[in-house]
N, C-alpha and C positions, 0 to 999 in steps of 0.2 A: 243360432252358428255354434253354440257350445254343445247341441242338446246330443249326437252322437256319441262326442269322448265326452257329456258329463254321467250318460247312461256307460261304459267300458268302462271307469270310472268307479261308478256303484257298482259295475256288477263282479271289478275285481273285489271288491272291500266288501259286498255277499257272499265267495268263499272265501272267506276270511273265517266270518261266522262263524260253524262250529268249530275252529283250534283251541284250544286249551292251551296252548303251548307253540310256540314260533320254531320254527328249525330251519337253520341257513338253506335249507333245499325248498321250504317254501318259501322262505323270502324272495330266493329264485326264480319260481316259477310267477307267482306276484314282479317281479319287475319286470322277466317277461312279458309277459302283458296286457303293460302298465306303458313299455319301450313300445310294445306294437303296436298300441290304441295312437300314441302323440304319435310314433312313424305316420300312419293311416290317414291323421289329423292337420299332417303338410307341414309339423315342426323342423324344423332344419339337424339337420342328424347333429352336430358337432353339441346342440345346445339339449339334446334328447342323451347323446353320451356319457356327458356331458352331467345334467340331471341324476343318471340312471347309479351314476357310480357316489354320489352325493347319498342317494338313500342307502344304497347300496354298505356303504360306510358306520352310517348307523342306524341302520335294520339289524344289522351282524353284528352289535355293541352288545358283552352278554346281557347287561341289566335289560333290553329291550326283549332278546331272544330267552330273559325269563321272568318276562312280564306277566302278572296275569289276564291283560287285555293285548292279547298281540294287533285284536284289530282297530280300539281306537291308538296303541303308538303306533304301527303303519300309518295309520286314515295325520295321523300331526304330522308324523317325517315326509311324508306326502306332500300336506296343504304346506307346510313351513317351508320345504324346498320351491315347490311351485310362486309361491309370496317372493321367493328372493328369487326368482329368474328377475323379477321386474324392480330389484336393486331399492333404491331412498326416494321413489318415488313417491310423492306426499296426493297429487291428483291435480287438477284446473292450474291457476293462471300461481309462481313463484313470485310474491311480493316486490314490490318497487313503489320509488318514489317517483316516479317520474310520472310528466302532465304535459303533453298526453304520454300516454304510455301507446306505443304505435307496436303494433299486429303484424304479423308479416306470414299472409297465409303464403305455401308451395306445396302441391305437387300434380303429379300428370293431368290430362285433362279425360275430364270422367271419373274422377274420383271424388266427388262431392263439394269441393272446394267453394261453391259459389251455395247452394247452399248451406255449409257446417257456417259458414260470415255470419249469414243471418240465423244461425244456432245459437253460436256466440257472441251473436249482439243480443242476444235474445238475453242470455244466461248471466250478462255482462248487467243488460238491464235491472233481473233481477234483483242484482249485487247491490242495486245503488248508484252506479255508474252512470255518466251520458256518453254512448260510443257512437262514433261517426263512419259508416266505410266510406268505402269508392275504389270499383274497377280499373283495374291495370291493364284488361285482358283487352286490344279494343282488335284483336284479331280476331276472334269467332266470332260470329256472327249474333246479332240479340246479346251477346253475352252482357253488357251495361246495364242493355233492356232485365237481362232477368235477373242483376244483384235491385234495382229499381224493386223490382215487384216483390222477395222476399223482405227484402228494410220494408217497406211497406209494409207488411205481413208482420213485420214483430216491433213495429213502431217505431223505429230506429230513423236519421238524420243522415242522408243520402249525400256524395257533392260528386257532381256530377257537367262541370263545364263543358254549355256550348258548344260543339265542334273543336272541343278539344284533343287532340287524338296523339299524345307524345305519353308514355307510359307515365315515365317517370316526372313530370311537369304536373301529372295530373295527382301523382301517388303526394309533392312536395303543395299540392296547391289543399291536400287534403289536411299536411300538414299543420299548414297556414291559418285556415280556415276553425280549425280544431280552437287551434288558439285562440284566439278575435271570438266564435261564438262561445267558448266558454267546455267541448265536448274535453276528455279526461278521457278517452280513448281511440287512439283509431286502428282501422284494422283496414288491409288493404287486402284485397282479393287479387292474383296474381294474375299471370295467362300462365296453362301448360299446352302441354304438347304430346302427342298419343308415345314419345321418347324421351327422351334427353338428349338434347343438344349444345353446339355450343352455343346457338343466338340468343335460345334461354336465360343457361346461363350464366353471359353478358347482361342482358336485359335485368335480370334477377338482383345481379351483383351491384349493377348501376341503380338501382331503384335502396338496396339497399345502404346501400352511399346517403345517401339524398332526404331519407329519410331517417336514418340511427334507428331500428326498431331493435325495443327491447326481447321478443321473441318473433321466432322463426319455426312458424308451428306448419310439420309436413303431415297434407292430408292421406292417409295410407287407404287406399281400398279395399277392407277385410276382405272378401270377395276375392279377391287376385291371390291371396298366398305367399309364397315364399318371393313372387314378381315385388311386390309391396316392399317385402320388405328389403328388397337390394335395390332398389329406385331411394329407396327412405337414405338408405348407405352413401348413394352418391348426390344426392342431393345434402348430408352432413358432409361429405368433403369439401365441396364446395363452396357452400352458404352456412356454413358452422347453425346446424338445426337447434334450437333445443326443446323442444318434443316431440310429441305424436300424437296424432286426433283419428282413431281407425274408425272408419267410414261406416256405412253400411253392416254395421256387424248382431243386426237383426238378420240378413241372407242366410243361406244354407247355406256358406263354404264350409269350409273344414276347419276353421280355425285357427291354422297350426304357428299365422303372423303375427296373433298378437303375441304368442310364446314365444317369439322370435323376437322380436324386432330389438326389445332392449337391449341383449345379450349379442345381436349381430352386431347391430347399429351403435347401441350404446347410448339412447339417445333413448327418455323417460315417456311414456302413456302418460300426458295429458288427460284428454278425451278422450268417451266413448258416444260415437250413435248411430243409435239404433235404431231407429225407426224416420216417417219423413216430414212428422211431422216438426216443427219448431223448438217442443217445448222434448223435443229425443235428442238429447245431451247430456252429460253429467262427467263431472270429474272422475277421474278413473281414481279410486282406492281396489291395490289392489289384496288385499284381503277379502274384500266382500268380492270383490271379479269371482277368486278362488273358490268359497266359499259356494257360492250361487253355482260357479261347477260343480261342485262337487258335491250336488245337493243338499248343500249343509243351508243355502238357502241366505239373504241380505236382509233383515228384518230391517235396520240403521237406510239404505236407502226405501223402503218400503214407508219407512215413516219421515223421509223427506221429500219423497212425490205427495204423501199425504198430505203434510203442512203446508205446502206450496198450492195446493189446488184448494187445501179449507180455514175457514179464516176461524181466526178461536171461539170467537163469538155462537158463532155455529155451530160447533163441533162442541160446547157447555151445554146451548139448547139442545142437543137430540145425546149427552149423558144426562141429562136431569128427564129426557123423555126415556131415554131407556126403564133411568130408578125408575120409576113412577109405573112402567111399562103400559106409555098411550101417544107407541110410536102406531103414526099410521100412512095411511097410503099414499099420503102428498110428503112424509117424510122418507119413505123409501122409493118413489121414485127421484128424489131432488139429493139419493146416494146412489144414483145410477148414472145420473148424472155426472155423478160428484167419481164416481168411479169409472168415466168413458174418459173423463181428462186425465185421472191417473196414467194410460198409456193401454194397447191390449194387454186381457185378459191373462194369456201365458204367461205374457213378461213379469206382468205381478203373484202370480202363481208359485214362477218360480223361486221367486223372493221368499214366499212363506218354504221354512225350514222342513222341510221333509214333506214337500209338495212338487219335488219338482218332475217327478213322477206324469206327476196332473195335468201337466200342460198340453199332452194328446189330447188330455179330456174338455181342455178349453178350448181346443180348434176343432171339436167334434161339434160341442155341443153348444158352451153360451154364447153364438156367437154375435155379429153385431148386430145380424136382423131379431135375434130371438128379443134382444137387449131394446131393438124400438116396437118390435109390437108389444111392448109389455107397458114403454112409456104412453105408445096408441093408446093400450087397452083400460089403463089410468086417465088421459088426456080427453078419455068418451064419459067420465065419471062426474057427476056433479057435483060440487062443495060438499055432500052434506056423504057424498056415498063415498066420498077420497076419505075425510076425515071419522068414519061411520062403517064402517068398509058391512059389521052386520045389519044391513038394512038392506043391503043387494038378494033378494028373489030371483022370484024367476021371471020373471016379465023387464026389472030389471037389465040380466044378466041377459037376455036376448037381446034389448036396447042399448047396453052398452060394446055389447060383441057388433051391430049392423052399423057402430056410429065409429070402430075403431078397425073394420075390416077383418074382424078377425071370427072364431066360432066360438060359441058357448063352450066351447070343451076350452080352451087358448083361455076362458072368462075365469071357469070353472079353476080347472090347474092354476090358473094366481093365487084367488082368493084362498083352496088349498093352502097353497106354500108361503101366503101374510100369514094367514092364523097359525101355520105350523113355529113360523118363526117370530112371533108378536112370542106363546107361551115361551121359546128358549126363549127370547129376552128378557123376560118378566121376570123368568127363572133366572138369569147369570144378575138380574138388577133386583134381589132381592138379598142371592149370595154377597152383594157388594153390599147391599144393604148392610145385613147382618154382619162387614167385616169391617167397618165405617163406625156404625156401634161399638162393637168390640173396639177399637181402636179410637189414640186422644187425637181431636175435630186439627185434621192441617188444611192453609190452606185450599179450596178444589182447584183443579187441572184439571187441562186440556188432557182425551183419551190419549189424546199422540204424545203427548209426557208425561204419562204412564205407562206407558210399553219400553219409554229411558229404563 
């Protein structure tokens, strides 16, 4: 969603690389380019004006103008002010002692409420909670069934009393069921409309009074831009929204809604949904979000994704193999499967510092089909061949190509790349071993804990 805006920011910062000193004229040129970029990204005009004014005040300070690193100074000021746009939001849900915790999902029809309900339920399950979900959308065809399907994929309990078509009764019944069965979270997926109307708001207010929710999350479709911001403001005025979930943040919209919603509505962003999988929901952290947008990467989120799909014991085993230079094609296949579980490759590259510009490469080359092709080639090998790639001669390569539905050239390419990777990992292992030998012994950690 922020690819274009991210590129514009990086172009602006690139133009400062040759500057040894900042002048007021240079600052004004930079601010003009940033203002244009933000407006083209559909950021609210008042938000842009206030943002530019704050950056100007700080950038034209004499200490900054005389700085020996003008680029770094300007980048830091822009980054700090972008983070300030999001207020004091900490991401996720605010702590509460309420049991069961009731979460009301609000939003217009088509914003992604039901899918987000399933994503949030799965996220809570991973936090050790036991959510129960219920749909009160009795008018939209198959809405209740849709939530049941999503909940089954997430592995969470659904409250769906047969024949009950009263939204308030369904919500209140879910709360009573959770209390009796021991579920500590109830997520209520409410009805939506194509636009806000009095009938919808009256229904939502009645449900709110019946279940006493601690969280009222407005699901804003990031693809709709400023319309999502205006709708969030109206829901907040009538319902008292406590947080916003930006859905469909992986789309190609201009992204201005994310930069406007907190300033315009006065409600923090709690979560961001960036894909169709149930795993594609993450708590919103302003500093990480802004760093990713400015091409500085987001290593902490990358580590969290990796830790979510890799067992510590497996990470320790792989680390030991790398140190000994003993990684096999089986290990390589397992790593590819782990990579796919972490999400789209382009989003992973965007989390690596300095790799934002490589996302286009990810879109063009290492796509899902190529990863599947590599898995097919390795799967067509015998166990001995996977563990000892050096025994794969010409006749074996032909057999593997036939078995995987690929060409001998594909098999040769994979084996060559794997050989190069083995040599590189062996060098890394040797360097790590030398460092470890020189340093006092400490308790071994996983590679992901070492990255912290």
